[in-house]
C-alpha positions in Angstrom: 0.3 0.0 -0.3 3.4 2.4 0.9 5.1 1.7 -3.1 1.0 2.3 -4.2 0.8 5.8 -2.7 4.2 6.6 -3.3 4.2 5.0 -6.9 1.7 7.9 -7.3 4.0 10.2 -6.4 6.9 9.3 -8.4 5.4 8.3 -11.6 4.3 12.4 -11.3 7.2 13.7 -10.9 9.0 11.9 -13.5 5.9 13.3 -15.7 6.4 16.9 -15.1 10.3 16.0 -15.5 11.0 16.7 -11.2 14.7 15.5 -10.3 14.4 12.9 -8.2 16.6 11.7 -6.2 15.8 8.3 -4.3 11.9 6.1 -3.8 12.0 4.7 0.1 9.7 2.0 1.0 10.6 1.8 5.0 12.5 4.4 6.9 15.9 4.1 8.5 19.0 2.3 7.1 18.8 1.4 4.1 18.7 -2.8 4.3 18.9 -2.8 0.3 19.2 0.2 -3.1 20.0 0.4 -6.6 20.6 3.4 -8.7 19.3 3.4 -12.0 20.2 6.9 -13.6 19.6 9.5 -10.9 17.5 7.8 -8.3 17.9 5.6 -5.5 15.1 3.0 -5.4 15.8 1.2 -1.4 13.7 -0.9 0.9 14.6 0.8 4.3 14.5 -1.3 7.7 11.7 0.0 9.8 8.1 -0.6 7.9 6.6 3.3 8.7 5.9 4.5 5.5 8.0 5.5 2.6 9.1 8.8 0.5 10.3 10.4 -3.1 12.5 13.0 -2.1 12.0 15.3 -5.1 14.5 17.9 -6.0 14.3 21.2 -4.7 11.6 20.9 -2.3 13.0 21.9 0.7 14.5 25.3 -0.6 17.8 25.6 -0.1 20.5 28.2 -0.9 23.7 26.2 -2.7 27.1 27.6 -1.1 29.8 26.5 -4.3 32.7 27.1 -1.9 31.1 25.4 0.9 30.0 22.3 -1.4 34.2 22.0 -3.2 35.9 22.5 0.9 33.4 19.6 2.6 33.8 17.6 -1.2 37.9 17.8 -1.2 38.1 16.3 1.9 35.6 13.3 1.2 38.1 12.7 -2.1 41.4 13.1 0.4 39.7 10.6 2.5 38.1 8.1 0.2 42.2 8.2 -2.2 43.8 8.1 1.5 41.4 4.5 1.9 42.5 3.2 -2.1 46.3 3.9 -1.5 46.9 2.6 1.4 48.4 -1.0 -0.2 49.5 0.3 -2.4 53.3 1.9 -3.0 53.5 5.7 -1.5 52.1 8.3 -4.1 54.1 10.9 -5.0 52.2 14.1 -3.2 52.2 16.3 -7.2 50.0 13.0 -8.4 48.1 12.4 -5.2 47.1 16.5 -5.7 46.7 16.2 -9.5 44.3 13.7 -8.5 42.0 15.1 -5.6 41.8 17.9 -8.0 40.8 16.8 -11.0 38.4 14.2 -8.9 36.9 17.8 -7.8 36.7 18.8 -10.9 34.4 17.0 -11.9 32.4 16.3 -8.9 31.8 20.5 -8.8 31.3 20.5 -12.7 28.6 17.8 -12.1 27.1 19.4 -8.9 26.2 23.0 -10.6 24.4 20.4 -13.4 22.5 19.2 -11.0 21.5 22.7 -9.6 21.1 24.1 -12.2 18.3 21.7 -12.9 17.3 21.8 -9.9 16.6 25.9 -10.4 15.1 24.6 -13.4 13.4 21.8 -12.5 12.4 21.3 -9.1 9.4 21.1 -7.8 9.5 25.0 -6.4 10.5 25.7 -10.0 6.8 24.2 -11.4 3.4 25.5 -12.1 1.0 25.1 -9.0 -0.7 22.7 -11.1 1.9 20.3 -11.6 2.6 20.1 -7.7 -0.8 20.4 -6.6 -0.4 17.4 -9.0 2.4 15.1 -7.9 1.2 15.9 -4.2 -2.0 14.6 -4.7 -1.8 11.8 -6.7 -0.1 9.6 -3.9 -3.6 9.5 -2.2 -5.6 8.9 -5.8 -3.5 5.6 -5.9 -4.6 4.6 -2.8 -8.5 5.0 -3.9 -8.1 4.1 -7.2 -6.6 0.4 -6.0 -9.2 0.4 -2.9 -11.5 1.1 -5.9 -9.7 -2.0 -8.0 -9.8 -4.4 -4.6 -13.0 -3.7 -4.3 -14.7 -4.6 -8.3 -11.7 -7.2 -7.6 -13.8 -8.8 -3.9 -17.1 -7.9 -5.9 -16.1 -10.5 -9.0 -15.0 -13.6 -6.6 -18.0 -13.5 -5.0 -19.5 -12.8 -7.7 -23.5 -12.1 -5.3 -24.5 -8.7 -4.1 -23.4 -7.2 -0.3 -26.3 -8.8 2.0 -26.1 -5.0 3.3 -27.2 -3.9 -0.8 -29.5 -7.3 -1.3 -33.0 -7.7 -2.1 -35.0 -9.0 1.0 -35.8 -11.7 -0.9 -36.6 -15.2 1.0 -33.4 -18.0 -0.2 -34.4 -20.8 2.4 -36.7 -21.2 5.4 -34.8 -23.4 7.7 -37.4 -26.7 9.2 -38.0 -24.8 12.4 -39.2 -21.8 11.6 -42.5 -20.8 12.7 -42.8 -18.9 9.7 -42.5 -21.6 6.5 -46.4 -22.1 6.5 -46.8 -18.7 5.2 -43.6 -18.0 3.4 -42.3 -19.3 0.2 -38.2 -18.9 -1.0 -38.7 -16.1 -3.6 -41.2 -14.1 -1.6 -40.1 -10.7 -1.6 -40.4 -8.6 2.0 -41.8 -4.9 1.4 -42.9 -4.2 4.8 -42.5 -5.4 8.7 -45.2 -3.8 10.6 -46.1 -1.5 8.5 -41.8 0.1 8.0 -40.8 -0.8 4.7 -37.6 -2.3 4.0 -35.6 -1.9 1.3 -32.5 -5.0 1.6 -32.0 -7.4 4.0 -29.8 -6.1 6.3 -33.0 -3.1 6.8 -35.5 -6.4 7.6 -33.3 -7.7 9.6 -33.0 -5.0 12.0 -36.9 -4.5 12.3 -37.0 -7.9 12.8 -34.3 -7.5 16.0 -35.8 -4.8 17.4 -39.4 -6.3 17.6 -37.4 -9.5 19.0 -36.5 -7.4 22.2 -40.0 -6.9 23.5 -41.2 -9.9 21.9 -44.3 -12.0 23.6 -44.9 -14.4 20.6 -47.2 -11.7 19.1 -48.3 -12.0 15.2 -45.5 -9.8 12.7 -47.7 -8.2 9.6 -44.9 -8.9 6.9 -46.3 -6.9 3.8 -44.3 -9.8 0.6 -44.6 -9.4 -2.9 -45.3 -13.3 -4.2 -45.6 -13.4 -8.1 -46.3 -9.8 -8.7 -49.1 -9.9 -6.7 -48.6 -8.1 -3.3 -50.0 -10.3 0.1 -49.9 -9.6 4.1 -49.5 -12.8 5.9 -49.0 -12.7 9.9 -46.4 -15.1 11.1 -44.4 -15.6 14.4 -40.9 -15.5 15.2 -38.3 -18.6 16.5 -35.7 -18.1 18.9 -32.3 -19.2 17.9 -30.4 -20.2 20.3 -27.5 -19.0 18.4 -28.3 -15.3 17.6 -30.0 -15.2 21.1 -33.0 -13.2 19.5 -36.4 -14.8 18.1 -35.9 -14.2 14.2 -37.8 -15.1 11.2 -35.7 -18.3 10.7 -35.0 -17.3 6.6 -32.1 -17.2 4.9 -31.5 -15.0 2.2 -31.7 -16.2 -1.4 -28.1 -14.7 -3.3 -27.9 -11.9 -5.8 -25.3 -12.7 -8.3 -24.2 -9.3 -10.1 -23.2 -8.7 -13.4 -19.7 -6.5 -14.3 -22.1 -3.1 -14.9 -23.5 -3.5 -11.6 -20.3 -4.9 -9.8 -18.6 -1.8 -11.3 -21.8 0.3 -9.3 -21.4 -1.0 -6.1 -17.7 -0.8 -6.6 -18.5 3.2 -6.3 -20.6 3.0 -4.1 -19.2 0.4 -1.4 -15.9 2.9 -1.7 -18.5 6.1 -0.3 -20.2 3.1 2.6 -15.6 3.1 3.8 -14.7 6.2 3.0 -17.8 7.2 5.6 -16.5 4.8 8.0 -13.3 6.3 7.9 -13.9 10.1 7.9 -16.6 8.6 11.0 -13.2 6.9 12.9 -11.0 10.6 12.3 -13.9 12.8 13.6 -14.0 10.4 17.0 -10.5 10.4 17.4 -11.0 14.1 17.0 -13.6 14.3 19.8 -12.4 12.3 21.9 -15.3 9.3 21.7 -12.7 7.1 20.3 -9.5 6.5 23.0 -5.3 6.2 21.1 -4.8 3.6 21.8 -7.6 1.8 20.0 -5.5 2.9 17.0 -3.8 0.1 15.3 -0.3 1.1 13.4 2.9 -0.6 11.4 3.5 -3.2 14.7 -0.1 -3.8 15.2 -1.1 -4.6 11.7 0.4 -8.3 11.9 -1.3 -9.3 14.7 -4.6 -8.1 13.5 -4.5 -9.2 9.1 -3.8 -12.7 11.3 -6.7 -12.5 13.3 -8.6 -11.8 10.2 -7.4 -14.2 7.9 -8.0 -17.0 10.4 -11.2 -15.5 9.8 -12.0 -15.0 6.5 -8.8 -16.2 4.4 -8.9 -14.2 1.4 -11.4 -12.1 1.2 -10.7 -10.7 4.8 -7.5 -10.2 4.1 -8.9 -7.8 0.9 -10.7 -6.1 2.9 -8.2 -5.2 5.3 -6.2 -4.1 2.0 -9.5 -2.1 1.0 -9.6 -0.3 4.8 -6.2 0.5 4.8 -5.9 1.5 1.6 -9.1 4.2 2.0 -7.8 4.9 5.5 -3.8 6.4 4.0 -5.9 8.4 1.6 -7.5 10.4 3.8 -5.4 10.5 6.7 -2.4 11.7 3.6 -5.4 14.6 3.4 -5.7 15.6 6.4 -4.1 19.8 7.2 -1.6 18.7 8.9 2.2 19.7 8.0 4.3 16.9 6.6 1.5 15.5 5.1 0.4 15.8 1.8 -2.8 17.1 3.2 -0.5 19.7 4.8 1.6 20.7 1.9 -1.9 21.4 -0.8 -2.7 23.9 1.4 0.1 26.2 1.0 -0.4 25.4 -3.4 -3.9 26.1 -3.2 -2.6 29.3 -2.1 -0.7 30.2 -4.8 -3.7 29.4 -7.6 -5.1 33.2 -6.2 -2.3 34.6 -7.1 -0.6 34.2 -3.1 2.3 33.7 -2.9 3.9 32.3 0.3 7.8 32.6 1.6 9.1 28.6 0.9 12.0 28.8 3.8 8.6 29.6 6.7 6.5 26.6 4.8 9.4 24.3 5.5 10.1 25.3 8.9 6.0 24.6 9.3 6.1 21.2 7.7 9.2 20.9 9.9 6.8 21.1 13.5 5.0 18.7 11.7 7.1 15.9 10.7 7.8 16.2 15.0 4.2 15.6 15.6 3.5 13.0 13.5 7.4 11.2 14.7 5.8 11.6 18.6 2.3 10.4 17.4 3.2 7.7 15.0 5.8 6.4 18.9 2.7 6.9 21.0 0.5 4.7 18.6 3.5 2.3 18.1 3.5 1.9 21.9 0.5 0.9 22.3 0.5 -1.2 19.5 2.9 -3.4 21.3 1.2 -3.4 24.4 -1.9 -5.5 21.9 0.6 -7.7 22.0 0.9 -9.0 25.3 
C-alpha cells in the first residue's frame, strides 16, 4: 500500500520532469538499494511509511565554496583509503588526483543545481505540484476501488447490505414456514418498509427485544402480487434472539453492477473512515484504539484466520482508504498540509518557502511523536 502511494508521487514527478533522487519504502537505514540513472530505489528497515525525495522541495541556498571544501575532504579521505595498500604515491600525483576528482564533482553538482533551478519541485507551476502531491492519495483510492471490484467478482454476489430481502431458504424449525415461500420478497415489517436484507433484519431484531409471541405482519411480493402474512418469530439459540428463521437469496451480479457497487462500497468505507477520524478528534475513541504498523500483523492474522483471502482484500481496502484520508488531513508535512500551501498560489498569493518548510518540520516532529505513541500502544496489544 505504501509502494502504491509513493508510486503516485514518483510517476507524476517524473512526468512533469522533476528530478527524483530516491524512491524509498520504509524509514531508517537502508537494507537494499539500487541506483538507476539519477534515482536510488531503496527498501529501509522500519516499516513506518516511505518517501519520494524530489529535488527542490526544500529551498536550500547552494554555496559553491562550502561544497568544494566538504567535497575535497571527502575525496582526500577516499583516496587515502584507495592508496593504503599501494606503493608510496608522490604528493604531486595525490594533489593532481584530488583536483581532478574535485573538478568533476563540481561540474556534476553545478549541473545538478542548474537542473533543480529549472525543474525542481518549487520551480514548477502550482498545478504540477498539486498533481504530484495528491497523486499518492489518488493511487490509494484507485487501488481500493480495484480491490473492491476484485472482491465483488470473487464472491459474484451483491453485498448483504444491498441485497434485496428475498427469501432463499426457510429453516425447518421456522414458525413462519407455513406462511412464507422461497422467492418471496419482504416489502414491509409491521408496516415499516424495508429495501434490503439488513434493514429487514434490523426491524425484526428490534421487535425481538420485547417479543411476547405476538404476530408480526409482513407485506410480501409473491408472483408480482402484494399480500400480507402474519407470522410468529422463532427463537434462535446462536443469535439469542427471536428471528423469522429464513436465509437470504444470494443476488448474482453482472460486471456493470459490480462496477457500480464498487463505487457505492467505496463511499461506505470512506464515510466509515471519516467517522473514525471524527471520533478520534472529539475523544469518543481513545488513542490506544488506533492500530499502526506494529499492530497490523496481529490484526491481519486474526482477519485471515476468520475470513481467509477475502478478509485480506477487505483489510487492503480499509487501509488504502485510511492512508488516503489521513494523508489529506491539513497537517503540516502530510500531503494535505502541503496542498494547503499550494492552493493560495492559484489565487496569486505567494508564501515564503522557508517559512513553509519550517512549518512542515514542526509537523514532521508532531507526526513522529504521534507514531511513537501509536507504536507503544501497538506493542501493548501483543501482551
